[in-house]
C-alpha positions as CSV (number, residue, x, y, z in Angstrom):
1,X,-9.6,54.7,-51.8
2,X,-8.4,51.4,-50.5
3,X,-7.9,48.1,-52.2
4,X,-7.6,44.4,-51.4
5,X,-4.8,42.3,-52.9
6,X,-3.4,38.8,-52.3
7,X,-0.6,36.5,-53.4
8,X,0.2,32.8,-52.8
9,X,3.5,31.2,-52.0
10,X,4.0,27.5,-52.4
11,X,6.2,26.7,-49.3
12,X,6.7,23.1,-50.4
13,X,8.4,24.1,-53.6
14,X,9.7,27.5,-52.5
15,X,8.0,29.3,-55.4
16,X,4.9,31.4,-56.3
17,X,1.6,29.5,-56.4
18,X,0.7,30.1,-60.0
19,X,-2.7,29.1,-61.4
20,X,-4.6,28.9,-58.1
21,X,-8.3,29.8,-58.2
22,X,-9.2,32.5,-55.7
23,X,-12.8,33.3,-54.7
24,X,-13.8,36.3,-52.7
25,X,-17.0,36.5,-50.7
26,X,-18.6,39.3,-48.7
27,X,-20.2,38.0,-45.5
28,X,-23.5,39.5,-44.3
29,X,-24.8,38.0,-41.1
30,X,-24.2,34.3,-41.9
31,X,-24.7,34.5,-45.7
32,X,-21.8,34.4,-48.2
33,X,-22.2,36.7,-51.3
34,X,-19.8,35.9,-54.1
35,X,-17.9,39.0,-55.2
36,X,-15.3,37.8,-57.7
37,X,-13.2,34.8,-58.8
38,X,-9.7,35.2,-60.1
39,X,-6.7,33.0,-60.8
40,X,-3.2,33.7,-59.7
41,X,-0.6,34.5,-62.3
42,X,3.0,33.3,-62.8
43,X,4.1,35.4,-59.8
44,X,1.3,33.9,-57.5
45,X,-0.6,37.2,-57.6
46,X,-3.9,38.2,-59.2
47,X,-3.5,40.6,-62.2
48,X,-5.9,43.1,-60.6
49,X,-6.9,43.9,-57.0
50,X,-9.7,41.7,-55.7
51,X,-11.5,44.9,-54.5
52,X,-10.9,48.6,-55.2
53,X,-12.6,51.9,-55.6
54,X,-16.3,51.9,-54.9
55,X,-16.4,48.1,-54.4
56,X,-13.9,48.4,-51.6
57,X,-16.2,48.6,-48.5
58,X,-16.0,48.0,-44.8
59,X,-17.2,44.6,-43.8
60,X,-16.4,41.0,-43.2
61,X,-14.9,38.9,-46.1
62,X,-13.8,35.4,-47.0
63,X,-11.1,34.4,-49.4
64,X,-11.1,30.8,-50.6
65,X,-8.0,29.4,-52.3
66,X,-8.5,26.1,-54.2
67,X,-5.1,24.7,-53.4
68,X,-5.6,20.9,-53.9
69,X,-6.2,21.4,-57.6
70,X,-3.0,23.4,-57.8
71,X,-0.9,20.7,-56.0
72,X,-2.4,17.9,-58.1
73,X,-1.6,19.8,-61.4
74,X,1.9,20.4,-60.1
75,X,2.5,16.6,-60.0
76,X,2.1,16.1,-56.2
77,X,0.3,12.9,-55.2
78,X,-2.7,13.7,-52.9
79,X,-5.2,11.4,-51.5
80,X,-8.8,11.3,-52.8
81,X,-9.7,13.5,-49.8
82,X,-6.8,15.9,-49.5
83,X,-5.9,17.3,-46.1
84,X,-6.3,20.8,-47.4
85,X,-8.7,20.8,-50.3
86,X,-9.2,24.5,-50.1
87,X,-8.0,27.2,-47.7
88,X,-10.5,29.6,-46.3
89,X,-9.4,32.9,-44.7
90,X,-12.0,35.2,-43.0
91,X,-11.0,38.7,-42.2
92,X,-12.4,42.2,-41.7
93,X,-11.9,45.5,-43.6
94,X,-12.4,48.5,-41.3
95,X,-10.6,51.3,-43.1
96,X,-11.9,52.1,-46.6
97,X,-8.7,54.1,-47.4
98,X,-6.2,51.4,-46.5
99,X,-4.4,48.7,-48.6
100,X,-5.3,45.3,-47.3
101,X,-3.0,42.6,-48.5
102,X,-3.7,39.0,-47.5
103,X,-0.9,36.6,-48.5
104,X,-1.2,32.8,-48.3
105,X,1.8,30.6,-47.6
106,X,0.7,27.0,-48.3
107,X,1.8,23.4,-48.6
108,X,-0.4,20.3,-49.0
109,X,-0.4,20.0,-45.2
110,X,-0.2,23.5,-43.7
111,X,-0.8,27.2,-44.3
112,X,-0.4,30.6,-42.8
113,X,-1.4,34.1,-43.5
114,X,-1.0,37.6,-42.2
115,X,-2.0,41.1,-43.0
116,X,0.7,42.3,-45.4
117,X,1.5,45.7,-46.8
């Protein structure tokens, strides 16, 4: 069976994004269904896969990374309305036997992602 994992890299500091809240939603038509909330560890990864085994199903998903709180806690000065308050990534899972890894590279003013391995 497949699984879904993630990790966050703070490109402003060149280090793992530790302590970032990550929310996973399953999207059905136009409705978001909350699946799980986790927090990244010292290595910028979640301690467990976000989805695995019977919960790992084909479909459309959304990851939300609450990055502004992380940058504020790290001592960075952000405006009252940060440019990136949270980062949302929508993606699809088509193969229930594959490993889907969705990394986030983030700074207070930019982000990128890709399908990792």
